[in-house]
N, CA, C and O of each residue as an XYZ file, in Angstrom:
380
protein
N     159.789     99.195    203.241
C     158.598     98.154    202.841
C     158.314     98.143    201.510
O     158.108     99.262    201.041
N     158.219     96.975    200.552
C     157.817     97.385    199.268
C     156.316     97.518    199.145
O     155.581     96.928    199.937
N     155.827     98.300    198.142
C     154.404     98.477    197.939
C     153.746     97.339    197.329
O     154.170     96.761    196.328
N     152.663     97.029    197.988
C     151.752     96.022    197.414
C     150.566     96.498    196.368
O     149.950     97.558    196.483
N     150.375     95.594    195.405
C     149.393     95.906    194.329
C     148.496     94.865    194.382
O     148.808     93.761    194.830
N     147.222     95.179    193.886
C     146.193     94.164    194.001
C     146.367     93.500    192.493
O     146.794     94.135    191.528
N     145.966     92.129    192.460
C     145.886     91.496    191.361
C     145.205     92.275    190.074
O     145.604     92.422    188.918
N     144.161     92.658    190.670
C     143.189     93.737    189.557
C     144.170     94.879    188.890
O     144.165     95.240    187.713
N     144.831     95.247    189.728
C     145.651     96.343    189.407
C     146.597     96.164    188.223
O     146.677     96.893    187.234
N     147.421     94.877    188.544
C     148.429     94.146    187.786
C     148.005     93.969    186.687
O     148.586     94.461    185.719
N     146.826     93.185    186.545
C     146.161     92.894    185.352
C     146.059     94.185    184.547
O     146.802     94.392    183.587
N     145.179     95.003    184.929
C     145.032     96.436    184.090
C     146.203     96.942    183.488
O     146.373     97.059    182.275
N     147.058     97.259    184.436
C     148.544     97.700    184.099
C     149.173     96.930    182.812
O     149.593     97.487    181.798
N     149.150     95.652    183.044
C     149.735     94.728    181.890
C     148.680     94.920    180.640
O     149.260     95.132    179.575
N     147.481     94.892    180.575
C     146.629     95.227    179.634
C     147.010     96.648    178.812
O     146.982     96.825    177.594
N     147.323     97.470    179.726
C     147.493     98.827    179.111
C     148.819     98.868    178.158
O     148.923     99.588    177.165
N     149.736     98.036    178.602
C     151.027     97.704    177.906
C     150.674     96.912    176.646
O     150.922     97.366    175.530
N     150.139     95.814    176.821
C     149.843     94.912    175.534
C     148.816     95.388    174.592
O     148.910     95.054    173.411
N     147.742     96.211    175.032
C     146.872     96.687    173.907
C     147.012     97.996    173.395
O     146.227     98.459    172.568
N     148.070     98.668    173.896
C     148.416    100.096    173.288
C     149.735    100.108    172.867
O     150.532     99.187    173.050
N     149.971    101.186    172.286
C     151.332    101.653    171.425
C     152.431    102.074    172.539
O     153.645    102.026    172.342
N     151.904    102.432    173.560
C     152.775    102.970    174.676
C     153.862    101.942    175.142
O     153.582    100.756    175.316
N     154.914    102.373    175.305
C     155.813    101.493    176.013
C     155.839    101.234    177.411
O     155.125    101.984    178.076
N     156.539    100.283    178.083
C     156.211    100.014    179.436
C     156.733    101.149    180.320
O     156.106    101.303    181.369
N     157.649    101.881    180.120
C     158.291    102.995    180.767
C     157.266    104.004    180.870
O     157.081    104.503    181.980
N     156.522    104.412    179.822
C     155.633    105.338    179.783
C     154.314    104.856    180.705
O     153.848    105.573    181.591
N     153.931    103.897    180.455
C     152.741    103.357    181.198
C     153.018    103.152    182.734
O     152.082    103.154    183.534
N     154.232    102.989    183.099
C     154.669    102.648    184.370
C     154.598    104.125    184.977
O     154.167    104.339    186.110
N     155.037    105.075    184.159
C     155.147    106.436    184.770
C     153.809    106.921    185.089
O     153.650    107.636    186.078
N     152.877    106.609    184.371
C     151.492    107.151    184.372
C     150.857    106.579    185.425
O     150.012    107.238    186.029
N     151.169    105.230    185.824
C     150.631    104.574    187.121
C     151.270    104.802    188.204
O     150.646    104.449    189.204
N     152.578    105.392    188.447
C     153.421    105.427    189.368
C     153.969    104.204    189.891
O     154.088    103.992    191.098
N     154.328    103.333    188.911
C     154.973    102.163    189.267
C     156.467    102.018    188.882
O     156.946    102.731    188.000
N     157.067    101.262    189.425
C     158.553    100.962    188.588
C     158.557    100.529    187.428
O     157.768     99.589    187.331
N     159.190    100.818    186.275
C     159.087    100.228    185.093
C     159.702     98.834    185.065
O     159.254     98.063    184.216
N     160.695     98.393    185.901
C     161.024     97.033    186.205
C     160.031     96.205    186.654
O     159.928     95.057    186.222
N     159.248     96.687    187.520
C     158.225     96.061    188.193
C     157.026     95.652    186.979
O     156.657     94.517    186.680
N     156.691     96.590    186.561
C     155.501     96.432    185.320
C     156.274     95.447    184.372
O     155.636     94.470    183.978
N     157.426     95.575    184.007
C     158.037     94.837    182.994
C     158.006     93.294    183.559
O     157.832     92.393    182.738
N     158.135     93.049    184.634
C     158.135     91.809    185.241
C     156.871     91.222    185.198
O     156.681     90.067    184.815
N     155.925     92.053    185.614
C     154.407     91.636    185.445
C     153.929     91.401    184.055
O     152.974     90.629    183.970
N     154.392     91.904    182.951
C     154.295     91.793    181.555
C     154.795     90.467    181.226
O     154.166     89.622    180.588
N     156.004     90.335    181.719
C     156.792     88.987    181.308
C     156.101     87.646    181.831
O     156.012     86.573    181.234
N     155.607     88.007    183.173
C     155.000     86.735    183.870
C     153.603     86.515    183.153
O     153.105     85.399    183.006
N     153.060     87.626    182.750
C     151.768     87.302    182.033
C     151.788     86.665    180.687
O     150.825     86.061    180.216
N     153.153     86.862    179.978
C     153.355     86.267    178.756
C     153.918     84.947    178.848
O     154.022     84.242    177.844
N     154.290     84.566    179.991
C     154.722     83.147    180.227
C     153.577     82.380    180.777
O     153.642     81.153    180.845
N     152.608     82.990    181.145
C     151.529     82.117    181.761
C     150.454     82.007    180.610
O     149.570     81.150    180.583
N     150.663     83.052    179.605
C     149.570     82.609    178.534
C     150.148     81.665    177.640
O     149.350     80.951    177.034
N     151.684     81.465    177.371
C     152.141     80.480    176.616
C     152.652     79.213    177.055
O     153.446     78.499    176.443
N     152.052     78.973    178.326
C     152.481     77.784    179.010
C     151.709     76.479    178.032
O     150.569     76.724    177.638
N     152.169     75.477    177.754
C     151.334     74.437    177.084
C     150.401     73.845    178.105
O     150.810     73.602    179.240
N     149.293     73.632    177.779
C     148.312     73.003    178.490
C     147.580     74.105    179.524
O     146.656     73.774    180.267
N     148.114     75.423    179.465
C     147.364     76.336    180.420
C     145.947     76.791    179.742
O     145.693     76.900    178.543
N     145.201     76.996    180.738
C     143.794     77.158    180.431
C     143.532     78.724    180.735
O     144.024     79.371    181.660
N     142.665     79.168    179.767
C     142.655     80.884    180.127
C     141.751     81.054    181.223
O     140.779     80.321    181.406
N     142.161     82.296    182.162
C     141.343     82.389    183.340
C     140.032     82.758    182.938
O     139.760     83.099    181.786
N     139.215     82.695    183.874
C     137.845     82.928    183.714
C     137.390     84.391    183.530
O     136.334     84.628    182.942
N     138.242     85.471    184.070
C     138.016     86.785    183.924
C     138.634     87.481    182.726
O     138.595     88.700    182.563
N     139.187     86.647    181.930
C     139.598     87.239    180.691
C     138.386     87.177    179.518
O     137.633     86.226    179.308
N     138.420     88.413    178.848
C     137.464     88.400    177.637
C     137.601     87.370    176.776
O     138.720     87.043    176.383
N     136.543     86.768    176.398
C     136.314     85.465    175.386
C     136.333     85.985    174.031
O     137.192     85.498    173.296
N     135.432     87.028    173.462
C     135.006     87.259    172.315
C     135.769     88.482    171.785
O     136.486     89.087    172.582
N     135.685     88.880    170.577
C     136.321     90.031    170.010
C     135.651     91.086    170.419
O     136.219     92.146    170.682
N     134.367     90.911    170.517
C     133.447     92.263    170.937
C     133.914     92.505    172.513
O     134.276     93.604    172.934
N     133.855     91.467    173.199
C     134.237     92.084    174.716
C     135.792     92.501    174.857
O     136.114     93.205    175.814
N     136.620     92.142    174.059
C     137.981     92.606    174.031
C     137.903     94.185    173.491
O     138.585     95.061    174.022
N     137.059     94.435    172.452
C     136.858     95.748    172.029
C     136.180     96.602    173.051
O     136.590     97.719    173.367
N     135.276     96.107    173.478
C     134.378     96.970    174.885
C     135.444     97.261    175.897
O     135.524     98.386    176.388
N     136.374     96.171    176.276
C     137.353     96.497    177.215
C     138.506     97.590    177.003
O     139.002     98.353    177.832
N     138.799     97.423    175.549
C     139.638     98.423    175.192
C     138.956     99.889    175.244
O     139.564    100.859    175.696
N     137.680     99.960    174.757
C     136.875    101.186    174.797
C     136.603    101.801    176.276
O     136.579    103.010    176.506
N     136.401    100.781    177.244
C     136.458    101.273    178.568
C     137.606    101.887    179.090
O     137.656    102.986    179.643
N     138.594    101.045    178.860
C     140.151    101.536    179.313
C     140.472    102.855    178.695
O     141.100    103.709    179.320
N     140.006    103.049    177.354
C     140.373    104.538    176.808
C     139.689    105.627    177.366
O     140.207    106.735    177.508
N     138.285    105.282    177.759
C     137.484    106.232    178.488
C     137.806    106.659    179.813
O     137.690    107.809    180.237
N     138.261    105.558    180.505
C     139.005    105.837    181.785
C     140.190    106.733    181.821
O     140.327    107.682    182.593
N     141.029    106.343    180.918
C     142.217    107.277    180.632
C     142.041    108.597    180.381
O     142.822    109.481    180.735
N     140.796    108.787    179.637
C     140.487    110.197    178.933
C     139.784    110.791    180.452
O     140.077    111.918    180.852
N     139.064    110.107    181.035
C     138.515    110.585    182.309
C     139.553    111.011    183.306
O     139.416    112.083    183.896
N     140.485    110.305    183.503
C     141.512    110.497    184.448
C     142.395    111.859    184.020
O     142.892    112.622    184.847
N     142.480    111.992    182.756
C     143.262    113.241    182.072
C     142.419    114.362    182.536
O     142.853    115.175    183.352
N     141.321    114.425    182.081
C     140.241    115.419    182.488
C     140.040    115.873    183.831
O     139.715    117.038    184.061
N     140.197    115.115    184.635
C     140.104    115.107    186.247
C     141.367    115.923    186.549
O     141.265    116.947    187.225
N     142.555    115.515    186.078
C     143.772    116.030    186.125
C     143.906    117.562    185.901
O     144.374    118.405    186.667
N     143.322    117.728    184.525
C     143.467    118.881    183.922
C     142.373    120.079    184.694
O     142.731    121.214    185.009
N     141.174    119.590    184.869
C     140.218    120.579    185.639
C     141.038    120.844    186.916
O     140.981    122.041    187.197
N     141.765    120.147    187.767
C     142.364    120.288    189.054
C     143.256    121.224    188.709
O     143.154    122.281    189.332
N     144.163    121.147    187.842
C     145.483    122.085    187.464
C     144.763    123.433    187.102
O     145.251    124.475    187.539
N     143.515    123.477    186.251
C     143.207    124.827    186.041
C     142.545    125.336    187.074
O     142.600    126.563    187.156
N     141.837    124.683    188.023
C     141.221    125.430    188.984
C     142.060    125.789    190.031
O     141.704    126.669    190.815
N     143.308    125.127    190.168
C     144.335    125.621    190.936
C     145.128    126.811    190.565
O     145.651    127.535    191.412
N     145.225    127.035    189.106
C     145.973    128.410    188.446
C     144.914    129.468    188.425
O     145.295    130.638    188.430
N     143.580    129.196    188.402
C     142.542    130.315    188.283
C     142.484    130.892    189.610
O     141.751    131.875    189.501
N     142.919    130.775    190.918
C     142.699    131.400    191.987
C     143.551    132.566    191.944
O     143.543    133.371    192.875
């Protein structure tokens, strides 16, 4: 049975690819998603953004400041996730 992902998870995964220098394969590996699946999400996002007459979704950042803050939050979340994993690793090896 295929795994189901929330729209919020998909949107965040797409933003990680589009906002950063990391390739789809790396982001997919970090999130535990198939790279083809993530690639499809990115392609779908790009198609929806470039459709003539399409209107921006209400949950997308409007100003440059909001985009900057979203990037900062994303970076801090990534750093936090790394530190959580590192502390678990060192705690496990300390015993």
